[in-house]
N, C-alpha and C positions, 0 to 999 in steps of 0.2 A: 337531551330530548331525542327519543328515537324517531325514525322516519315513520310515516303513517302506514307504510306497507309492512313494517315489522309486525310480528305476531301480537294479536290483541287477546286480552282476557275478555274484554267487553267493549260495548259502545254505550255511552251515556246519551240519554234524551231527557229533555225537560218537556213534559207533555203540555201542548198548547191549551190556553184557557182565556187569554186576553183578546177578546173580540175586537178591541180597538186597533190591534195590530193588523187585522185584515178586515177593515170596515166593508161590509157588504159581501164578503166572500169567506167569512170564517167557517161557515157550515161545512165546507169541503175540506178544510185543513186537517182535522183529526183523521180523516180517511187516508190522506197522504202519509201521515205518521204511522198508520196501521200498515200500509204497504211497505214503508221503510223498515218497520219492525219485523215484518214477515221475512223479508230478504236477509236482514242482519241475523235473525235467529237461526238461519240455516248453518251458520258457521261460528257464532260466538254468542256469549251472553248479551242481553240487552238490559241495561240498568235504567230505570225510568224514574225521574223525580216527579212526585205528586204531593199534593198538600196533606192528604190524610187517607185513612182507610176507605172512606166513602168514595173519594176521588179514584183510588186504586181500583175499587170494584167496578166503577163505571168504565174505566179504561180497559179493565180485564174483559168486560163484556164485549167491547168493540174489537179487541184482539181475538177473542174466541170466535166471534162472528166472521172475522176476516181470515180465519184459517191459520193463525199464527201458532207456532210451536211454543206453548205457554211454559214448557219445562225450561226454556232458555230465557225466560223473562223474570226480572227481579224488580220489585217496587221499593223505592226509598222515600221516606216521608220528609221531603225537603220542599217546603213551599217556595214558589218562585213568582217573580213579577211577570216574566215572559219566557219564551221558549228557546232563546238563542244560546244554547248551552256551549257552543263553540267559544263564545266570548265570556260567559260567566262561569263556565264549568272548570273543573280541575285540569291543569296542564301538568302532565306527568314528566318526570325525569327518571332515568334508571342508572344503576351502577353495577357493572359486572366485575366479579372478582371472587376467588376462592370457591369456584363452583356454583356461585349464586348470582342471580340477577335481582338486585334490590330495587325497590320502587319508592318514589317520594312524590309529593304534590307541591307545585308552586301555586300559591294563593296571591295572584296579582290583584291590585285594586281594579274595581270595575265601576265606571261612571256613566254607563249607557251612551257610549260614543260621544263624550264631551258634554254630558249633562243634557242630552237632547230629549230623553224620555223618562223623567222621574215619575214615580219613585222606582228605585232600583236597589233598595236596601236588602231585600230578600235574596236577590240574585248575587249581590256582592259577597254574601257569606256562604254560598254554596260550596266552594272548595274546602273551607274550614270545616263545615258540617260533614262533608264526605270523609275528610281525613280523620275526623274524630270517630265516626261510625266504623270505619274500616281500619282504624289503628295504623294510619299511614304517617310517615314523617312529613311534616309540613314546613315549608319555607315561605316567608312573607317578605318579599322584596320591598314593599312600601311604595311602589309606583304603579301607575295605571298601565295595563297592557291587556290586549284581547287576543284570543287564540286565532281569530281570523286574520289578524294583522301580520302573521308570520308563518313561514313554512320552512321545514328543515329536511336535510337529506340523511340525517343520522350519522354523518361522517365529519361534521364540523361546519357545514355550510348552512347559513340562514338567509332567507330572502324576505324583504319587506319593502315598504314604501315610505318616501319622505312625507307625502301628503298626510299620512296617518300618524306615524310615530313621532314626527317633529311638529305636529299640530299643537299649538299652545293650549288647546282645550283638553289635552291629556296631562302632560307633565311640563308646564311652562318653565319650571326651574331647571330643566335639563337641556343641554345642548346635544348635538349628534354624538360626540365622543362619550359623553356620560350615558346616553341611551345605549350605545354599543357596549359599554362596560357592564351594564345590568344584564344584557342578553348573554354576554360571554360568561359572566359569573353564575347566572341562575339557569341557563339552558345548556351550558357546556359546549358552546360553539366556538369556532376559531376564526371564521371568515364571515363577514356580513355584506350582503349584496343589496344595494339600494336601487329600487325603481322610483319612478316619479309619481305621477298622479293615477287615481283610480278611474273607473268607468262612470258614465253618466247615470244619475239616479241612485248612486250609492251613498246612503246616509252615514256610512261609517268613516267617511273621509278618505276612502281608498284602500280597503282591505285587499291584501295580496291574494287571498283565496278566490277573488273574482278575476284575477289577472294571470298569474303565473304559479305553477305548481311543480314540485319535484315529482318525477315518476321513476327515477333511478338515481343512484348516487351522483352520476355525471350528466343527468338529463333533466330538462324541464320542458313542460308544455306551456305555451303562452298564447293568449287569444289575440287574434288579428281581425281587424275590420277592413273588408275589401272596398267598401263604398267611401270614396274620398269626401262625399258630402255629409257623412255621418259625423256627429259630434265626438264619437270615440276614435275616429280615424287617426288623428295626429297624436293623441295620447298613447295609443297602442303601438304606433310606429316608433315613437320615441323610446318606449319601454323595450321594444324588440331590438332597437339599435343598441341600447345599453346592454342587454343580455348578450348580444353578439360579441361584445368586447370583454365579457366577464370570464373569469377563470374559476375552476373548482378548487377544492382544498389542496390539491397537489400541483396547482399552477397550470393545469391543462385547460384548454378552451372548453367552456360549457357547451354541451350539445343542446340545441334549441329546436323544438318541434312546434310547428304552428298549428293552432287549433282555431277553427272559425268561430265567429260570433253568430248568434241566432237572428240578427237583425233587430230593429227596435221592437220592444214589447211595451205596450201602454195599458194602463187601467185608469179609466176616468180621466183621460188626457195627461196622466202622469207617466213620465219615462221611468221604467223599472230597470234595476241592475241585473238583467238577465245575462248569464254567462255560463258556458259549458265548463269553465274552469272550477266551478263550485261543486265538483264531484267529491265523493267520499270513498276511500279505499278500505274495504272490509277484508276479513281474512281470506275469503274465497270469491269475492265479487268486488266490482267497482260500480257504485250507484251514481248515475249521471243524470242531471236535470235536463229535461227536454221541454221545448216550448212551441210544439206544433209548427215547426219550421222545416224547410227543406234541408237545412244543415244539421238537423238532429241526427240523422243516420250517419252522415259524414263524421261528425264529432265522435260518435260512439265507435265507428270503425277505427279512427285514429287512436283512441284510447285503448281499444282492444289490442292493437299492435304493441302498445306500450306495456300492456299487462297480459301477456299470452297465457299465463297460468291462472288467471282469474276470469270470471264471467262478467262482462260489461252489461249492465242492465239500465236501460233508459226509463226514467220515471217522469211522468207529466207534472211539471211544476209551474204551470201557468197561474194557478191560483195561489200556490205557496209564495211565489215571488212578489205577489202584491204586498206581502209583509216586509219586502225589501231584503229578503234573504232566501237562500235555497238550501240544498241538501247538506253541504258542508257546514253551513251556519247553524244547523239544528242537531249536529252530531259532534261527539267528542270521544276520541279513542282512549281506552284504558289499556296500556301495554301489558303484556303478560310478564309475570315475575316467576322465576323458576329456580330449581336446584338441578344443576347438571349432574348426569349419572357419573359415578366414580369409576 
């Protein structure tokens, strides 16, 4: 599995339509997707899952009105239950050799984070449908796994959390060693780094893309809560302490960069999993969720230092996070495949 900063052919989106995921706030969500699409289309294709041609035409109208480069947009008729393509979409792996970079898709099982939000039958078959349409090699490991639960550096390291991957609502028949074997066999990693729990309000049982992300082969950013009275404080301190003891694939200490938290974000008295770690690395930009907080600018400045060759763009996600996910949760990279020049 290549790192997210490696060249993309495209970014996948599943266009939002399930109003129950954003009760009372859905009306603003498609506009956020338009903004995401506009920025993504500046440097790569944007592939959008929609139910049918009528749905595609409605979305096309929104994109046109939003000033999106429509030449960089492709619609794919794949009906979905919801918009969280990071977790139900294709997870790609690549193989380099003989002047080629070949690409394949892992079709992990998807059960809506431990059967929390049925039905999810349409989402579960998205990787297989995409593989068939695009004539991609398809691997089916036969276990539940979500894209937001893991992050890789493309050199052999994978980072994840115990609270998610070892949760009995995913693969109760597997222990830690068996879970690691699936990750090694199907993602081509060699070293697995385990964090503990996730942040408050996260209904995924602790996805790592709200906590800690690779920004270079030897470097991660990890969120830190400065307020000792906040319920995230102890969890994030513990994860930071674990990271400080971890090594990279060459046995060297992992470089750890602290990223602030935006402070508590609530909607209708519910704590939401707002985190700056839920950014997405596109070909020429890094799209960062912001939450109308004083730390927005600080988080973007830190990430700009991590990605000097990309433009860091903050996107207001106060309404998007009411669905309990942010920018990384609604995007999935399709790595580029190529023939090297002779």
